[in-house]
C-alpha positions as protocol buffer text, in pm:
chain_id: "A"
residue {
  index: 1
  type: MET
  ca { x: -136 y: 823 z: -144 }
}
residue {
  index: 2
  type: LEU
  ca { x: -365 y: 558 z: -4 }
}
residue {
  index: 3
  type: ASN
  ca { x: -466 y: 529 z: 358 }
}
residue {
  index: 4
  type: ALA
  ca { x: -541 y: 202 z: 536 }
}
residue {
  index: 5
  type: GLU
  ca { x: -914 y: 221 z: 464 }
}
residue {
  index: 6
  type: GLN
  ca { x: -856 y: 253 z: 90 }
}
residue {
  index: 7
  type: ALA
  ca { x: -596 y: -26 z: 91 }
}
residue {
  index: 8
  type: ALA
  ca { x: -831 y: -251 z: 289 }
}
residue {
  index: 9
  type: GLN
  ca { x: -1112 y: -194 z: 40 }
}
residue {
  index: 10
  type: GLY
  ca { x: -885 y: -259 z: -256 }
}
residue {
  index: 11
  type: LEU
  ca { x: -768 y: -592 z: -115 }
}
residue {
  index: 12
  type: ASN
  ca { x: -1091 y: -687 z: 64 }
}
residue {
  index: 13
  type: MET
  ca { x: -925 y: -718 z: 404 }
}
residue {
  index: 14
  type: SER
  ca { x: -949 y: -565 z: 748 }
}
residue {
  index: 15
  type: ARG
  ca { x: -820 y: -216 z: 811 }
}
residue {
  index: 16
  type: GLY
  ca { x: -587 y: -346 z: 1084 }
}
residue {
  index: 17
  type: PHE
  ca { x: -417 y: -585 z: 842 }
}
residue {
  index: 18
  type: ALA
  ca { x: -393 y: -308 z: 583 }
}
residue {
  index: 19
  type: TYR
  ca { x: -204 y: -96 z: 839 }
}
residue {
  index: 20
  type: LYS
  ca { x: 47 y: -380 z: 881 }
}
residue {
  index: 21
  type: ILE
  ca { x: 96 y: -406 z: 506 }
}
residue {
  index: 22
  type: ILE
  ca { x: 145 y: -29 z: 478 }
}
residue {
  index: 23
  type: GLN
  ca { x: 397 y: -38 z: 762 }
}
residue {
  index: 24
  type: GLU
  ca { x: 595 y: -315 z: 591 }
}
residue {
  index: 25
  type: MET
  ca { x: 590 y: -136 z: 257 }
}
residue {
  index: 26
  type: ASN
  ca { x: 700 y: 192 z: 417 }
}
residue {
  index: 27
  type: GLU
  ca { x: 986 y: 18 z: 602 }
}
residue {
  index: 28
  type: GLY
  ca { x: 1112 y: -105 z: 266 }
}
residue {
  index: 29
  type: GLN
  ca { x: 1093 y: 247 z: 125 }
}
residue {
  index: 30
  type: ILE
  ca { x: 1282 y: 387 z: 424 }
}
residue {
  index: 31
  type: LYS
  ca { x: 1559 y: 130 z: 371 }
}
residue {
  index: 32
  type: ARG
  ca { x: 1589 y: 261 z: 15 }
}
residue {
  index: 33
  type: GLY
  ca { x: 1627 y: 615 z: 149 }
}
residue {
  index: 34
  type: ARG
  ca { x: 1287 y: 736 z: 36 }
}
residue {
  index: 35
  type: ALA
  ca { x: 1054 y: 957 z: 236 }
}
residue {
  index: 36
  type: VAL
  ca { x: 725 y: 810 z: 360 }
}
residue {
  index: 37
  type: VAL
  ca { x: 408 y: 934 z: 527 }
}
residue {
  index: 38
  type: LYS
  ca { x: 312 y: 727 z: 830 }
}
residue {
  index: 39
  type: GLY
  ca { x: -15 y: 541 z: 775 }
}
residue {
  index: 40
  type: ARG
  ca { x: -14 y: 598 z: 399 }
}
residue {
  index: 41
  type: VAL
  ca { x: 145 y: 434 z: 98 }
}
residue {
  index: 42
  type: ARG
  ca { x: 206 y: 557 z: -254 }
}
residue {
  index: 43
  type: SER
  ca { x: -73 y: 427 z: -474 }
}
residue {
  index: 44
  type: ASP
  ca { x: 160 y: 336 z: -761 }
}
residue {
  index: 45
  type: HIS
  ca { x: 383 y: 133 z: -528 }
}
residue {
  index: 46
  type: PHE
  ca { x: 79 y: -40 z: -374 }
}
residue {
  index: 47
  type: GLU
  ca { x: -74 y: -124 z: -711 }
}
residue {
  index: 48
  type: ALA
  ca { x: 255 y: -253 z: -849 }
}
residue {
  index: 49
  type: ARG
  ca { x: 293 y: -489 z: -554 }
}
residue {
  index: 50
  type: PHE
  ca { x: -60 y: -628 z: -546 }
}
residue {
  index: 51
  type: PHE
  ca { x: -196 y: -580 z: -897 }
}
residue {
  index: 52
  type: ALA
  ca { x: 109 y: -620 z: -1120 }
}
residue {
  index: 53
  type: GLY
  ca { x: -3 y: -707 z: -1472 }
}
residue {
  index: 54
  type: ASP
  ca { x: -375 y: -686 z: -1392 }
}
residue {
  index: 55
  type: GLU
  ca { x: -497 y: -360 z: -1547 }
}
residue {
  index: 56
  type: ASP
  ca { x: -862 y: -431 z: -1459 }
}
residue {
  index: 57
  type: ALA
  ca { x: -789 y: -453 z: -1085 }
}
residue {
  index: 58
  type: ARG
  ca { x: -636 y: -107 z: -1043 }
}
residue {
  index: 59
  type: LEU
  ca { x: -785 y: 106 z: -763 }
}
């Protein structure tokens, strides 16, 4: 699980924007009936969304 600070570092963005991305990703997971942890996102889900096909860019 990644927190906003880790997501922000991985994407080179502000922590506030990373929180928004995490919130959007978690809303999608909730719609699929999956459990989420507020303020955190599964690292595999995050990497698949932002680094799909780029093995060198993995966190």
